C-alpha positions as CSV (number, residue, x, y, z in Angstrom):
1,M,46.5,20.2,75.6
2,F,43.1,21.6,75.8
3,S,40.1,20.5,77.9
4,L,37.3,18.4,76.5
5,P,34.6,18.6,79.2
6,C,32.1,16.3,77.6
7,L,34.3,13.2,77.3
8,S,33.9,10.2,79.4
9,Q,36.5,7.5,80.0
10,Q,34.6,4.9,78.0
11,N,35.1,6.8,74.8
12,V,37.8,5.8,72.3
13,V,39.2,9.1,70.9
14,G,41.3,9.3,67.7
15,E,42.7,12.4,66.0
16,K,39.4,13.2,64.3
17,S,37.1,10.5,65.6
18,I,35.3,9.4,68.7
19,E,33.5,6.0,69.3
20,K,31.7,4.2,72.0
21,A,30.6,0.6,72.5
22,Y,27.3,-0.3,74.1
23,E,25.6,-3.5,75.2
24,K,22.5,-4.6,73.4
25,N,20.3,-4.8,76.5
26,N,18.4,-7.7,75.0
27,L,17.5,-5.7,71.9
28,E,17.5,-7.6,68.5
29,S,20.0,-6.4,65.9
30,S,17.2,-5.6,63.5
31,L,15.5,-3.3,66.0
32,I,18.7,-1.5,66.8
33,L,19.3,-0.9,63.1
34,S,15.7,0.2,62.5
35,R,15.7,2.7,65.4
36,A,19.0,4.1,64.3
37,E,17.7,4.5,60.7
38,Q,14.6,6.2,62.0
39,W,16.6,8.6,64.1
40,F,18.6,9.8,61.1
41,S,15.5,10.0,59.0
42,N,13.4,12.1,61.4
43,E,12.7,15.7,60.4
44,E,15.2,17.3,62.7
45,N,18.2,15.1,61.7
46,A,17.4,14.6,58.0
47,E,18.5,18.1,57.3
48,S,22.1,17.3,58.5
49,Y,22.5,13.7,57.7
50,E,22.1,11.4,54.6
51,I,22.2,7.6,54.8
52,E,25.2,6.4,52.8
53,S,24.8,2.7,53.2
54,I,22.8,0.1,55.3
55,D,23.5,-3.6,55.5
56,R,20.9,-5.5,57.4
57,T,22.7,-8.8,57.0
58,K,26.0,-7.5,58.6
59,G,24.2,-5.1,60.9
60,S,25.8,-1.8,59.8
61,L,24.7,1.7,59.0
62,V,26.9,4.5,57.6
63,V,25.6,8.1,57.4
64,K,27.3,11.2,56.1
65,G,26.6,14.7,57.4
66,V,27.7,18.3,57.8
67,S,28.6,20.1,61.0
68,P,28.4,23.9,61.0
69,V,31.0,25.3,63.4
70,L,31.3,28.8,64.8
71,Y,34.7,30.1,65.9
72,K,36.4,33.4,66.8
73,N,37.7,35.5,63.9
74,I,41.4,36.1,64.5
75,G,41.4,38.9,61.9
76,R,39.2,40.9,64.3
77,E,42.2,41.0,66.7
78,L,44.5,42.2,64.0
79,Y,42.2,45.1,63.1
80,P,40.1,45.8,66.3
81,K,39.0,49.3,65.0
82,R,37.9,48.2,61.6
83,S,34.1,48.3,61.3
84,G,32.1,45.6,59.6
85,M,34.5,42.8,60.4
86,A,32.8,39.7,61.8
87,E,33.5,38.7,65.4
88,V,32.7,35.1,64.6
89,L,33.3,32.9,61.5
90,E,31.3,29.9,60.4
91,A,32.7,26.8,58.6
92,D,31.2,23.5,57.5
93,F,32.9,20.2,58.3
94,G,31.9,16.9,56.8
95,N,31.3,14.0,59.1
96,R,30.6,10.3,59.0
97,V,28.6,8.5,61.6
98,S,28.7,4.7,61.6
99,L,26.8,2.0,63.6
100,L,28.2,-1.5,63.7
101,I,26.3,-4.3,65.5
102,D,27.8,-7.6,66.6
103,E,26.7,-10.4,68.9
104,K,27.6,-8.7,72.1
105,G,26.5,-5.1,71.3
106,Y,27.0,-2.2,69.0
107,T,29.5,0.6,68.4
108,I,28.8,4.1,67.3
109,R,31.6,6.1,65.7
110,Y,31.7,9.8,64.8
111,E,34.4,11.0,62.5
112,V,35.2,14.4,60.9
113,T,36.1,13.8,57.3
114,D,36.9,17.1,55.7
115,M,36.3,20.9,55.8
116,K,33.9,22.3,53.2
117,K,34.7,26.0,53.2
118,E,37.1,28.3,55.0
119,M,37.4,32.1,54.8
120,Y,41.0,32.1,53.5
121,H,40.5,29.1,51.2
122,R,42.9,26.9,53.2
123,E,40.4,24.1,53.8
124,D,42.9,21.2,53.7
125,L,45.5,23.0,55.8
126,F,42.8,24.0,58.3
127,Y,41.4,20.5,58.4
128,D,44.8,19.0,59.1
129,C,45.1,21.2,62.3
130,V,41.8,19.9,63.7
131,D,42.7,17.2,66.3
132,F,40.7,15.7,69.1
133,K,43.8,14.9,71.1
134,E,46.5,17.5,70.5
135,I,47.1,20.0,67.7
136,D,49.7,18.6,65.3
137,E,52.8,20.9,65.3
138,E,53.8,20.2,61.7
139,A,50.2,20.8,60.5
140,L,50.1,24.1,62.5
141,A,53.4,25.2,61.1
142,A,52.3,24.4,57.5
143,Y,49.1,26.4,58.1
144,N,51.0,29.4,59.6
145,K,53.5,29.4,56.7
146,S,50.7,29.5,54.1
147,M,48.8,32.2,56.0
148,N,51.9,34.3,56.5
149,K,52.5,34.2,52.7
150,F,48.9,35.1,52.0
151,L,48.8,37.9,54.5
152,K,52.1,39.3,53.3
153,A,50.7,39.3,49.7
154,N,47.8,41.3,51.1
155,L,50.1,43.9,52.6
156,V,49.5,42.9,56.2
157,F,52.4,44.2,58.3
158,K,54.9,41.8,60.1
159,K,53.6,42.5,63.6
160,R,50.1,41.7,62.6
161,R,51.2,38.5,60.8
162,E,53.0,37.4,63.9
163,K,50.0,38.1,66.0
164,F,47.8,36.0,63.7
165,Q,50.3,33.1,64.0
166,A,50.4,33.4,67.8
167,N,46.6,33.1,67.9
168,S,46.1,30.3,65.3
169,R,46.5,27.5,67.8
170,S,43.6,28.7,70.0
171,Q,41.5,28.8,66.8
172,F,42.1,25.1,66.1
173,E,41.6,24.2,69.8
174,E,38.2,25.9,69.8
175,V,37.1,24.2,66.6
176,S,38.3,20.8,67.7
177,T,36.5,21.1,71.1
178,Y,33.3,22.2,69.3
179,L,33.5,19.1,67.0
180,I,34.3,16.5,69.6
181,N,31.5,17.8,71.8
182,E,29.1,17.5,68.8
183,G,30.4,14.0,68.2
184,E,29.8,13.1,71.9
185,L,26.3,14.5,71.8
186,T,25.5,12.8,68.5
187,I,26.6,9.4,69.9
188,F,24.6,9.9,73.1
189,S,21.4,11.0,71.3
190,L,21.6,8.1,68.8
191,H,22.2,5.6,71.7
192,E,19.2,7.0,73.5
193,A,17.0,6.6,70.4
194,I,18.2,3.0,69.9
195,Q,17.5,2.1,73.5
196,G,14.1,3.8,73.4
197,D,11.8,2.8,76.3
198,D,14.2,0.0,77.1
199,L,16.8,2.4,78.5
């Protein structure tokens, strides 16, 4: 298990999601929804998020977005003397942020939905290994098996392939920690915007 320093005990954490419930603090549902919509529409956030649906009658808002993630390039460890190989890789993950308002309060949920692009074109296998609780062993084995086949076809020697597999778990732990911390920050920032001067 890896550490997730930003988490508080009040969060509900799933495999690829995090959510938190808040009290209304005497705010009207319409104002909560309006402030949330404004937060997603402001110049800074509009580049990363797009409003998917809004239901003023039910008090719900769903937004889709993209999270760029930087993580260590394992390939660099296989070939430390090779020049021009990047130390860090970047990948984009799709996410969905939802706001649901009821009589007592509101819940904000952040969920990672997919992986857009990965260096070795193993997006689905990589995505399956991202987990906010604990890396799934079957998913990790499937990723390592696929990568072993790919590396072997590209004439990577056995010792280097084994080194890649030994380091793959840390890669997924790093990405998972990055994403859950971003989810925590997104929830906190949206909540602050909703509460406004009433916080």
